[in-house]
Every structure is written in C-alpha cells, then in structure tokens.
C-alpha positions, 0 to 999 in steps of 0.5 A, a space after each residue: 265728691 263735687 256734689 257733696 263739696 257744693 251742696 254739703 250733703 253726703 251721698 247717703 243723704 241723697 241716694 234715693 231722694 228726688 232733686 226737690 230737696 234742693 230746690 225752692 219749688 215756687 220760683 223753679 216751677 216755670 223753669 222746670 216747665 220749660 226743661 220738661 217741654 224741651 225734653 219732650 221735644 228734643 230729649 235734651 234740655 238746659 236751664 238755670 236754677 237756684 239750688 239750696 245747700 244743706 246749710 240753707 244758702 242758695 247758689 245758681 246751677 246750670 243744668 243740662 238733661 239728656 235722655 239715654 235711649 235703647 231705641 229711637 223711641 224708647 227713653 230708658 233714663 235721663 242723665 242730668 249734669 249740674 254746673 255751678 255758675 
C-alpha cells in the first residue's frame, strides 16, 4: 500500500516488472554498480537513488538489499526495502 501511495503505480502495474521502470538509468548506474559490488562482497548493501513516480515526478529513496540464503554458499533470492527520504 505504501509503495502505491509513494509511486502512483498499482500492484498490477508493477508485478512482473523490473525496478528499471522506476529509475532514470544514466544517473543511477554508478549507484547500482556500488550496490552490486556490496552485494557480491557482503550479501547486503545500501544506497540512495532517485525514483520516478507514475506522474514523472522524482523522489529520493534509501534502498537496502539483503540476501536470503538456503546455505552459507547458496543465495536463493534478494529482499529489498525502500525508504522515502
């Protein structure tokens, strides 16, 4: 519900989509590289990104991503939490 309020996108509009629909890629690429590097090294990372609302307006989000692991070596998926800042 909070995601819908902040972005203007409904669940139906975003399910099955990638987060790219929310980002301006050119300015986000350095931050995404830092995030990927942190995830590879420690399996958790945090960064701040500009996110695009459905109406085109932009707002800052603190994004924290952590791994969920079946074993010490096997990552099964990632969980991301975004906070409006």
